[in-house]
ZAKE-684444 format. One line per field, with one value per residue: residue number from 1; residue in three letters; y, z negated, x negated of N, C-alpha, C in turn. Coordinates in steps of 0.001 Angstrom, whole numbers, plus 500000, padded with zeros to 6 digits. Example, Ala and Ser with C-alpha at 12.3 -4.5 7.8 and 13.67 -1.06 7.14 Angstrom:
# residues 2
seq: (1/2)
type: (Ala/Ser)
n.north: (494310/497750)
n.up: (492200/492920)
n.east: (486810/487150)
ca.north: (495500/498940)
ca.up: (492200/492860)
ca.east: (487700/486330)
c.north: (496700/500030)
c.up: (492200/492130)
c.east: (486800/487100)
This chain:
# residues 334
seq: (1/2/3/4/5/6/7/8/9/10/11/12/13/14/15/16/17/18/19/20/21/22/23/24/25/26/27/28/29/30/31/32/33/34/35/36/37/38/39/40/41/42/43/44/45/46/47/48/49/50/51/52/53/54/55/56/57/58/59/60/61/62/63/64/65/66/67/68/69/70/71/72/73/74/75/76/77/78/79/80/81/82/83/84/85/86/87/88/89/90/91/92/93/94/95/96/97/98/99/100/101/102/103/104/105/106/107/108/109/110/111/112/113/114/115/116/117/118/119/120/121/122/123/124/125/126/127/128/129/130/131/132/133/134/135/136/137/138/139/140/141/142/143/144/145/146/147/148/149/150/151/152/153/154/155/156/157/158/159/160/161/162/163/164/165/166/167/168/169/170/171/172/173/174/175/176/177/178/179/180/181/182/183/184/185/186/187/188/189/190/191/192/193/194/195/196/197/198/199/200/201/202/203/204/205/206/207/208/209/210/211/212/213/214/215/216/217/218/219/220/221/222/223/224/225/226/227/228/229/230/231/232/233/234/235/236/237/238/239/240/241/242/243/244/245/246/247/248/249/250/251/252/253/254/255/256/257/258/259/260/261/262/263/264/265/266/267/268/269/270/271/272/273/274/275/276/277/278/279/280/281/282/283/284/285/286/287/288/289/290/291/292/293/294/295/296/297/298/299/300/301/302/303/304/305/306/307/308/309/310/311/312/313/314/315/316/317/318/319/320/321/322/323/324/325/326/327/328/329/330/331/332/333/334)
type: (Met/Ile/Thr/Arg/Arg/Glu/Phe/Met/Gln/Asp/Met/Ala/Leu/Ala/Gly/Ala/Ala/Ser/Thr/Met/Gly/Tyr/Ala/Arg/Glu/Leu/Leu/Ala/Ala/Glu/Pro/Pro/Pro/Glu/Thr/Lys/Arg/Ile/Arg/Phe/Gly/Lys/Val/Pro/Ser/Ala/Cys/Val/Ala/Pro/Gln/Tyr/Val/Ala/Gly/Glu/Leu/Leu/Arg/Ala/Glu/Gly/Phe/Asp/Gln/Ile/Glu/Tyr/Val/Asp/Val/Gly/Leu/Gly/Gly/Leu/Pro/Asn/Ala/Gln/Ala/Met/Gly/Arg/Gly/Glu/Ile/Asp/Ile/His/Met/Asn/Phe/Ala/Ala/Pro/Leu/Val/Val/Ala/Leu/Asp/Glu/Gly/Ala/Pro/Ile/Val/Leu/Leu/Gly/Gly/Val/His/Val/Gly/Cys/Phe/Glu/Leu/Phe/Val/Ser/Glu/Lys/Ile/Arg/Val/Ile/Ser/Asp/Leu/Lys/Gly/Lys/Thr/Ala/Ala/Ile/Leu/Ala/Asn/Arg/Ser/Ser/Gln/His/Val/Phe/Leu/Ala/Ser/Ile/Ala/Thr/Ser/Val/Gly/Leu/Asp/Pro/Asn/Arg/Asp/Ile/Lys/Trp/Ala/Thr/His/Pro/Pro/Ser/Glu/Ala/Lys/Lys/Leu/Leu/Ala/Asp/Gly/Lys/Ile/Asp/Ala/Phe/Leu/Gly/Phe/Pro/Pro/Asp/Pro/Gln/Glu/Met/Arg/Ala/Arg/Lys/Val/Gly/Arg/Val/Leu/Leu/Asn/Ser/Ala/Ile/Asp/Arg/Pro/Trp/Ser/Gln/Tyr/Phe/Cys/Cys/Leu/Val/Ser/Ala/Asn/Arg/Glu/Phe/Ala/Arg/Lys/His/Pro/Val/Ala/Thr/Lys/Arg/Ala/Leu/Arg/Ala/Ile/Leu/Lys/Ala/Ser/Glu/Ile/Cys/Ala/Thr/Asn/Pro/Gly/Gln/Gly/Ala/Lys/Ala/Phe/Leu/Ala/Gln/Gly/Phe/Lys/Thr/Asn/Pro/Asp/Tyr/Ala/Leu/Gln/Ala/Leu/Lys/Glu/Leu/Pro/Tyr/Gly/His/Trp/Arg/Glu/Tyr/Asn/Pro/Glu/Glu/Thr/Val/Arg/Phe/Tyr/Ala/Leu/Arg/Leu/Arg/Glu/Ala/Glu/Met/Val/Lys/Asn/Ala/Pro/Gln/Lys/Leu/Ile/Asp/Gln/Gly/Thr/Asp/Trp/Arg/Phe/Leu/Asn/Glu/Leu/Lys/Lys/Glu/Leu/Lys/Thr)
n.north: (031174/030499/028465/027791/027731/029163/031627/032267/032528/034692/036689/036715/037622/040178/041339/041190/042793/045252/045581/045571/047929/048463/048361/045922/045292/045372/043082/041168/041666/040790/037883/034589/033140/031086/028921/027381/026856/027845/028467/029453/030561/029637/031336/032288/035090/038067/040168/039274/039095/040109/038194/036144/037328/037698/035492/035239/037188/036125/034034/035347/036177/034063/031756/028528/026743/027251/027340/027067/026682/025212/026424/026856/029428/031539/034020/033445/030512/030244/031610/030104/027665/028553/028905/026207/025412/024719/026476/029067/031937/034521/036619/038164/039089/041723/041750/038925/037928/039278/038070/035470/035901/036624/034310/032857/031714/030703/032882/035715/039126/040965/043209/045673/045587/046535/048910/048940/046345/045032/045127/046193/044892/045609/045151/047157/048067/048687/051487/052705/051684/050976/050030/047326/045998/043241/042183/039878/038676/037323/035105/033460/031524/030906/033240/033719/035759/037626/037533/038405/040956/042323/042150/043900/046223/046534/046912/049515/051313/050834/048581/045152/042535/039894/039636/041396/040915/038581/035784/034001/031237/030807/029885/032122/032161/031409/033330/035754/035238/034979/037493/038958/037902/038938/037590/037613/040329/041426/041203/040650/041185/040067/040789/039050/039447/041851/043339/041803/041969/044624/045044/043312/044607/043767/044202/046970/049148/049734/050243/050738/049520/050553/053220/054420/055934/054848/052808/052937/054088/052305/049297/046664/044014/042235/041107/038025/035578/032242/031832/030384/029792/032427/032989/031085/031577/034322/035775/034739/035326/038124/038532/037393/039048/041428/040779/040440/043037/044598/043328/044218/046801/046424/045397/047733/049439/047804/046368/044450/042447/041480/040513/038479/036758/036019/034674/032543/030823/029159/029818/029964/032415/035383/036796/039547/040721/040150/041630/044237/044419/044373/046798/048637/048196/049645/049416/049587/051535/050893/052042/054263/053821/052669/049683/048898/050502/049629/046998/047774/049162/047260/045400/046759/047206/044600/043572/044937/043505/041098/039239/039284/039095/039975/042967/045587/046437/044362/042318/043492/043685/040950/039686/040917/041985/044482/044922/044020/045295/048032/048138/047633/049842/051698/050813/050276/052034/055014)
n.up: (412351/415897/418703/421718/423951/423056/422721/425367/426571/425150/426000/428692/428639/427543/429586/431810/430800/430848/433547/434418/433376/430930/427315/425538/423070/423625/425110/423265/421194/422222/422298/423210/426493/427055/428632/430077/432633/436004/439074/442365/445564/448689/451436/454824/455172/455168/453519/450996/449518/446865/445031/445316/444727/441997/440635/438714/436883/435953/434475/432420/431186/429966/431415/432489/434402/437472/440286/443927/446026/449049/450911/453481/455820/454319/453506/453653/453303/451429/449270/448663/447964/445598/444117/443763/441981/442801/443000/440764/440480/442832/445513/448003/450943/450724/452045/452813/450208/449214/450804/449776/447203/447556/448420/446219/445107/442373/441279/440174/440656/440023/440351/442485/444996/447203/449943/453455/455897/458176/461750/464778/467906/471290/474827/477666/478821/476793/475096/472988/469882/470472/473035/472895/473264/474691/475267/474730/471734/469841/467215/464172/463075/462731/460423/459371/457986/459964/461579/459876/459068/461581/462297/460461/461242/463799/463168/462086/464199/465332/466788/467220/465742/466075/468513/470409/470719/472122/470628/470321/469271/468279/467324/465849/467377/469926/470473/470598/472949/474866/474813/475740/478357/479393/479019/476967/475085/472607/469554/466115/463986/461221/458851/459409/462193/463555/463582/465187/467565/468216/468640/470884/472587/473046/474036/472746/469930/468469/466083/462845/459742/457587/457799/459229/458776/457950/456676/455460/453105/451195/449199/450622/449900/447160/443636/442659/440581/439584/438091/435681/434805/434189/432104/430184/429717/428864/428108/429576/432155/432123/431757/434118/436113/435416/436111/438899/439734/438894/440511/442919/442861/442719/445412/446741/446067/446658/449397/450585/448656/448455/451046/451022/449063/450168/452519/451334/450744/452905/455276/458836/460382/462019/460238/460426/461262/459062/457097/458053/457890/455128/454519/455669/454459/452239/449251/445633/444827/443255/441219/442313/443803/444085/443158/442765/444446/446861/446992/447187/449610/451581/451179/451956/454720/455559/455090/457121/459188/458879/457339/454617/452083/449482/447423/447157/444388/442772/443538/442529/439712/439041/439925/439304/437183/435444/433234/432378/434212/433653/431075/431669/433161/431282/429612/431146/432194/434183)
n.east: (569539/569494/570229/568233/569832/572021/570848/570059/572632/573515/571879/572414/575031/574638/573221/574993/577020/575808/575328/577994/578982/580227/580392/578469/579596/582314/582921/582135/583922/586425/588621/587359/587727/590640/590316/587491/587302/587847/589516/589126/590396/588902/588037/587359/586921/585249/586056/586949/584735/584005/585023/583264/580852/581428/580577/578331/579038/581417/580420/579246/581479/582452/583177/582280/582763/583148/585000/585411/587906/588716/591261/592072/592670/593682/596228/599744/599890/597785/598732/600911/599629/598432/600818/601486/599580/597085/594994/593768/593282/593042/591909/593919/595590/598035/600546/601327/601479/603694/605698/605485/606280/608940/609940/610001/607648/605629/603847/601861/601183/598275/596520/594897/592172/590808/591262/592329/591223/591776/591799/593272/592955/593293/594296/593304/595607/597399/598243/599601/601210/603894/603656/603322/605660/607180/604707/601903/600666/597996/597936/596915/598665/602224/603612/601152/598464/597704/600062/602082/601166/600964/603635/604746/603499/604669/607418/607320/607271/609709/609980/611216/609829/610515/611694/610634/607904/605628/604402/601447/599714/596519/593191/590794/588403/589128/591143/589753/588196/590239/591313/589193/589152/591499/593870/595519/597229/596821/595064/594660/592109/590243/587585/584485/585320/586171/583802/582097/583534/583621/580866/580458/582023/584725/587960/589823/589954/593019/594173/593000/593142/591751/591342/593445/596546/599876/598653/596118/596629/597332/596647/594856/593879/595001/594627/595862/597534/598197/601335/601830/599276/598335/600240/599568/596948/595971/593758/591687/592607/592486/589734/588752/589943/588593/585904/586121/586904/584723/582761/583670/582738/579972/579666/580308/578136/575966/575985/574621/574132/576851/577350/575413/576467/578839/578041/576675/578628/578759/579972/580156/578892/577697/575045/574454/576800/578381/577117/577428/580301/580591/579418/581149/583621/586018/585188/585287/587176/589227/590678/592008/594144/597557/598812/601494/602959/601977/603070/605774/605786/604971/607106/609316/608639/608561/611165/612530/611371/612682/611512/611488/613823/614690/615164/612661/612142/613045/611231/608974/609598/609829/607531/605040/602435/600956/599534/596999/595354/595863/594807/592138/591439/591309/589267/586920/584065/584149)
ca.north: (030518/030226/027633/028450/027882/030350/032818/032620/032967/036070/037546/036836/038439/041573/041853/041428/043881/046440/045640/045790/049240/048558/048005/044542/045057/045153/041609/040411/041854/040029/036424/033911/032683/030031/027842/027768/026495/028744/028047/030570/030130/029945/031702/032855/036546/038862/041202/038826/038885/040332/036996/035313/038085/037609/034260/035435/037961/035165/033194/036166/036288/032880/030613/027750/025885/028150/026524/027802/025623/025444/026333/027320/030802/032597/034453/032844/029235/030434/032009/028843/026752/029057/028560/024776/025190/024227/027539/029802/033369/034705/037805/037854/040263/042087/041395/037507/037815/039714/037044/034415/036217/036666/032855/032208/031103/031099/033627/037057/040080/041618/044521/045842/045562/047570/049150/048129/045666/044532/045967/045683/044979/045438/045384/048516/048485/049046/052727/052974/050440/050620/049375/045852/045376/042432/041712/038706/038873/036136/035036/032171/030649/031593/033756/033905/037119/038313/037578/039235/042364/042889/042329/045110/047341/046655/047634/050933/052024/050550/047265/043997/041684/038632/039561/042232/040494/037193/035321/032915/030771/030393/030134/033354/032087/031398/034584/036689/035017/035258/038984/039401/037451/039623/036611/038136/041739/042017/040371/041360/040628/040380/040813/039992/039457/043145/043825/041094/042358/046003/044811/042725/045410/043067/044979/048317/049243/050604/050557/050302/049711/051166/054600/054923/056063/054838/051574/053270/054655/051178/048219/045489/042828/042188/039872/037286/034500/031283/032450/029551/029996/033667/032947/030256/031902/035796/036357/034306/036156/039463/038459/037132/040233/042403/040321/040812/044470/045002/042745/045108/047961/045949/045336/049156/049967/046897/045428/043207/041393/040925/039648/037271/035817/035406/033639/031447/029812/028245/030223/030127/033770/036155/037601/040981/041143/040085/042838/045419/044412/044785/048249/049361/048064/050658/048904/050530/052506/050207/052950/055383/053541/052208/048424/048747/051157/048675/045966/048374/049559/046026/044824/047582/046897/043081/043465/045352/042417/040030/038259/039333/039252/040713/044381/045686/046483/042978/041586/044071/043381/039591/039075/041707/042328/045382/045211/043759/046390/049185/048011/047708/051247/052478/050160/050411/053439/055453)
ca.up: (413479/416976/419700/422873/424820/422475/422954/426794/426817/424613/426890/429968/428231/427407/430919/432546/430255/431290/435014/434673/433058/429731/426194/425061/421960/424181/425385/421958/420312/422715/422087/424326/427433/426554/429355/430709/434067/436781/440499/443417/446957/449555/452748/455578/455377/454324/452567/449616/448946/445466/444215/445377/443866/440636/439916/437574/435898/435301/433449/431284/430659/429231/432188/432886/435500/438463/441573/445068/446644/450403/451108/454800/456260/453575/453776/452994/452851/450264/448076/448277/447201/444119/443451/443485/441035/443349/442561/439588/440709/444119/446371/449089/451561/450033/452857/452594/448838/449076/451329/448873/446007/448085/448646/444873/444660/440942/441306/439740/441130/438864/440683/443879/445018/448300/451064/454676/456556/459514/462901/465887/469149/472474/476222/478213/479181/475599/474695/471598/469372/471141/474305/472674/473553/475849/475409/474036/470660/469281/465769/463683/462939/462284/458998/458947/457650/461252/462053/458865/459136/462900/462333/459646/462104/464890/462610/461801/465432/465874/467505/466572/465964/466373/469872/471270/470951/472457/469730/470770/468179/468647/466315/466154/468390/471139/470679/471077/474277/475664/475022/476609/479678/479851/479093/475955/475008/471308/468486/464843/463393/459843/458949/460309/463556/464168/463711/466297/468710/468633/469220/472170/473415/473456/473777/472283/468631/468430/464738/461813/458491/456520/458000/459840/457916/456436/456088/454631/451824/450332/449119/451594/449129/445663/442953/442197/439795/439284/436973/434449/434365/433533/430913/429202/429568/429177/427982/430777/433295/432077/432067/435560/436825/435188/436819/440292/439909/438827/441624/444046/442758/443201/446836/447198/446000/447182/450336/450978/447707/448759/452253/450625/448294/451204/453400/450489/450746/453957/456436/459934/461050/462199/459054/460725/461174/457637/456351/458547/457328/453717/454520/456146/453651/451127/447940/444483/444662/442741/440291/442997/444639/443279/443580/442879/445676/447848/447018/447684/450994/452487/451073/452821/456099/455943/455142/458441/460159/458553/456697/453181/451794/448271/447386/446608/442978/442285/443590/441523/438423/438833/440419/439040/435738/435603/431890/432359/435038/432932/430048/432197/433636/430012/428980/431999/432478/435561)
ca.east: (568853/570313/569503/567786/571008/572850/569972/570119/573939/573707/571038/573269/576238/574187/572772/576196/577733/575175/575629/579389/579379/580901/579614/578405/580525/583705/583100/582071/585183/587512/588595/586794/588784/591300/589748/586232/587370/588567/589454/589571/590561/587707/588476/586214/587073/584303/586663/587100/583300/583892/585241/582084/579873/581762/580173/577580/579867/582352/579722/579019/582797/582713/583541/581078/583157/583768/585169/585943/588680/589050/592636/592354/592329/594330/597563/600886/599554/596931/599626/601686/598637/598348/602053/601450/598570/595784/594073/594213/593247/592463/592194/594711/596283/599214/601816/601800/601836/605076/606511/605501/607161/610325/610399/610073/606333/605402/602593/601978/600154/597505/595900/594342/590748/590307/592300/592288/590091/592242/591686/594109/592268/594260/593743/593351/597063/598115/597827/600211/601865/605139/603422/603370/606954/607044/603383/601467/599728/597562/597905/596497/599902/603464/603571/599768/598249/597819/601444/602780/600745/601311/605091/604991/603169/605730/608689/606949/607564/610990/609994/611642/608832/611044/612215/609929/606552/605313/603433/600723/598852/595117/592138/590134/587338/589871/591828/588741/587872/591430/591465/588153/589481/592695/594858/596394/597249/596488/594508/594373/590961/589773/586104/583596/585719/586116/582412/581590/584273/583108/579488/580502/582923/585892/589150/589759/590558/594061/594554/592062/593894/590909/591332/594650/597830/599943/598000/594997/597098/597766/595776/594873/593788/595405/594303/597022/597223/599316/602079/601724/597899/598309/600898/598925/595474/595913/592418/590836/593162/591990/588360/588531/590158/587548/584713/586431/586943/583344/582077/583904/581932/578719/579799/580237/576774/574952/576726/573695/574494/578149/577111/574692/577338/579794/577252/576286/579769/578629/580698/579281/579122/576488/574777/574517/578277/578926/576590/578121/581615/580524/579112/582311/584846/586068/585155/584955/588139/590455/591376/592535/595355/598630/599240/602932/603417/601609/604032/607013/605520/605127/608363/610247/608329/608870/612593/612893/611030/613505/610603/611689/615228/614940/614843/611344/612064/613257/609991/608008/610009/609692/606291/603877/602053/599890/599031/595588/594852/595939/593818/590730/591248/590885/588075/585752/583544/584323)
c.north: (030203/029268/028420/028678/029090/031658/033231/033144/034348/037063/037755/037724/039858/042091/042075/042538/045197/046653/046090/047199/049443/047954/046435/044252/044853/043676/040871/040498/041147/038545/035833/033436/031335/028703/028326/027299/027425/028450/029154/029868/030379/030065/032436/034323/037259/039783/040669/038577/039160/039118/036018/036016/037913/036441/034477/036251/037106/034346/034028/036387/035078/031595/029827/026751/026738/027472/027300/026708/026013/025257/026948/028766/031984/032881/033690/031414/029254/030751/030824/027782/027230/028824/027136/024503/024681/025205/028402/031332/033502/036102/037396/039106/040484/041583/040004/037261/038184/038741/035885/034706/036131/035145/032118/031525/031599/031676/035058/037928/040936/043068/044495/045931/046577/047802/048511/047475/045190/045637/045372/045944/044748/045558/046801/049076/048974/050383/053128/051634/049973/049875/047850/045230/044579/041821/040532/039090/037569/036189/033680/031164/031553/031961/033743/035386/037928/038555/038554/040680/043056/043114/043622/046319/047664/047362/049021/051836/051657/049317/046203/042911/040182/038455/040351/041809/039067/036747/034112/032466/030246/030627/031423/033344/032073/032622/035669/036496/035329/036732/039522/039035/038120/038697/036811/039661/042297/040877/041189/040518/041017/040136/039394/039927/040846/043683/043168/041735/043752/045887/044317/043505/044568/043819/046391/048422/050249/051040/049894/050615/050356/052764/055234/054899/055371/053720/051860/053785/053539/050168/047264/044261/043121/040917/039351/036069/033486/031759/031680/029679/031308/033672/032209/030769/033450/036282/035968/035140/037485/039497/038245/038315/041288/042042/040722/042192/045053/044544/043702/046301/047656/045912/046782/049648/049177/045895/044348/042079/040746/040079/038348/036291/035278/034368/032429/030447/028923/028598/030437/031370/034398/036955/039019/041500/041176/041256/044056/045623/044869/046310/049099/049359/049014/050013/049940/051495/052008/051089/053979/055071/052712/050734/048206/049407/050275/047540/046516/048653/048326/045306/045535/047216/045474/042834/043869/044300/041173/038840/038228/039725/040167/042098/044472/045763/045172/042196/042117/043622/041805/039089/039903/041892/043180/045721/045072/044940/047733/049276/048272/049192/052055/052029/050398/051822/053748/055762)
c.up: (414644/417966/420951/423800/424401/422826/424421/427080/426330/425485/428207/429744/428167/428831/431844/432179/430812/432773/435255/434109/431800/428496/425934/423957/422353/424443/424192/421150/420924/422330/423241/425251/426859/427368/429949/432135/434806/438370/441321/444691/447719/450976/453583/456006/454469/453317/451176/448981/447352/444582/444285/444614/442375/439896/438676/436461/435208/434212/432225/430525/429879/430051/432551/433994/436512/439819/442692/445919/448126/450638/452481/455026/455502/453881/453032/452480/451560/449016/447621/447580/445767/443476/442968/442394/441447/443112/441547/439885/442105/444665/447654/449616/450973/450766/452644/451108/448539/449667/450365/447626/446399/448130/447261/444391/443265/440850/440656/440182/440032/439075/442099/443794/446001/449274/452321/455152/457902/460604/464032/467236/470333/473788/476596/478559/478043/475099/473291/471163/470104/472467/474151/472971/474878/476096/474549/472996/470061/467753/465328/463613/462548/460787/458483/458574/458855/461710/461147/459036/460533/462920/461532/460479/463211/464339/462374/462924/466041/466643/466643/466795/466298/467849/470847/471614/471137/471507/470298/469679/468757/467476/466755/467249/469803/471469/471100/472568/475275/475902/475906/478095/480200/479807/477885/475842/473699/470422/467241/464161/461996/459778/458736/461811/464230/464452/464962/467651/469235/469233/470570/473096/474029/473015/473265/470902/468708/467030/463724/460449/457343/456712/458622/458818/458650/455881/455202/453310/450774/450282/450175/450754/447669/445085/442416/441403/439847/437995/435655/433959/433612/432251/429854/428833/429759/429044/429210/431981/433308/432349/433517/436399/436583/436016/438328/440604/439851/440028/442801/444044/443041/444837/447391/447170/446495/448149/450670/450013/448083/450049/451883/449938/449268/452011/452627/450398/451955/455247/457575/460698/461125/460908/459285/460670/459828/456912/456825/457949/455883/453590/454789/455257/452518/449750/446841/444238/444088/441775/441027/443803/443709/443781/443725/444072/446967/448121/447645/449210/451940/452298/451907/454337/456498/455853/456542/459407/459861/457977/455160/452982/450526/448292/446696/445138/442259/442333/442726/440151/438097/439123/440214/437530/435735/434307/431844/433130/434320/431779/430508/432642/432414/429442/429827/432289/433893/436165)
c.east: (569925/569529/569069/568953/571845/572156/570203/571462/574136/572939/571858/574423/575837/573879/574087/576970/577104/575516/577068/579895/580203/580079/579561/579404/581949/583880/583102/583317/586411/587475/587919/587965/589339/590896/588439/586171/588289/588391/589913/589698/589235/588167/587349/586329/586121/584839/586846/585758/583250/584171/584128/580967/580118/581331/579390/578301/580863/581695/579568/580300/583282/583153/582306/581519/583905/583835/585817/586577/589031/590543/593009/591927/592994/595710/598590/600478/598648/597771/600464/600909/598517/599606/602085/600382/597369/594665/594605/594364/592581/592731/592912/595387/597674/600494/602287/602103/603340/606054/606658/606373/608606/610896/610396/608767/606085/603998/602911/600836/599654/596933/595290/592809/590293/591433/591736/591031/590485/592043/592424/593356/593291/593512/593950/594760/597953/597539/598371/600889/603106/605007/603313/604624/606833/605741/602982/600360/599275/597451/597430/597536/601063/603317/602163/599602/598321/599270/602223/602431/601118/602845/605390/604618/604220/606969/608489/607219/608825/611039/610522/610629/609288/611481/611284/608449/606473/604180/602765/599673/597550/594219/591392/589137/587945/590475/590840/588362/589086/591558/590390/588394/590764/593847/595911/596283/596762/595926/594213/593218/590735/588336/585534/584032/585694/584712/581892/582291/583815/581766/579457/581416/584150/587207/588869/590523/591733/594534/593441/592776/593116/590967/592592/595900/598951/599239/596863/595286/597466/596677/595988/594917/594164/594929/595571/596647/598458/599969/601807/600272/597817/599078/600172/597459/595369/594604/591608/591345/592515/590496/587980/588821/589163/586264/584941/586363/585530/582446/582335/583081/580424/578712/579752/578879/575702/575630/575901/573929/575876/577980/576412/575592/578404/579170/576875/577389/579714/579486/579763/579656/577800/576199/574839/575898/578786/578403/577251/579527/581614/580213/580250/583521/584860/586262/584998/585976/589426/591304/592228/593790/596354/599147/600794/603524/603006/602629/605369/606861/605713/606394/609406/609971/608820/610325/613111/612493/611748/612561/610789/613183/615551/614574/613414/611228/612287/611968/608978/608306/609690/608313/604969/603697/600788/599236/597535/594827/594782/595014/592468/590427/590802/589562/586817/585351/583833/582951)
């Protein structure tokens, strides 16, 4: 005899297993997670929708206390909050994760979710990246995701981001208006900002990291974890990673569900732009790109920008663990 609660949990597990594309026996054969509580960061970028979609999948994986903690707008502060133990697992842009590892944050990178989502919008007088020399670019803050990514772009064409670009800190709402008014020269937007700016014809897209090389050849968002959490809870870590990866495939096949999960977090944005962002983002290809090469790529670029001191291989050796990812590649159906 089983209780009604046990029956409902069993049914949820079976349904989630079917949705996630692997046998129910696989979930049942694994030990339960060492903890039933898991905390993610909560950031207003539509590209991290898989971790919001993952809610029901995480329940099927054995978690019953799923929390989304407001840690600002992501990037390096987000990674630092993870290092302090304020969140357990989270999707974040690869470049600030590399900076955080270089600075000794106790985090570990687990796998990639999707390639590019950032778009660089510029004024009409900027025709190529090198034209940014001496120009003003708006960023959220020093060493924010926008700052780190644009610095890595600048070094790729021989610019020195510390001397050749004038940085101005503005919230995205102000930066978009300043660009529209011709008072700044560049703004790097993350979804759904690019969708809004294209619709309103604000600036011109000079670079789209989802389609322009070399950026489109590497992951944009990686899944990372607090190092101690991953060490103490390996089963929970693997189960959480699996839920996020499968949620990314749901976003690929049903972007409406991804947009709904993102908007359910209470972010104030136009639903149409959120849905368009989910349709455009290249989800569902986590098997096809190499997260280690992503770390190496950004570490090299950021060393040139004087934002990283350590050699790429040292950061890879000390700050990554691909075991769970490799296991999931074998276990999950293609």
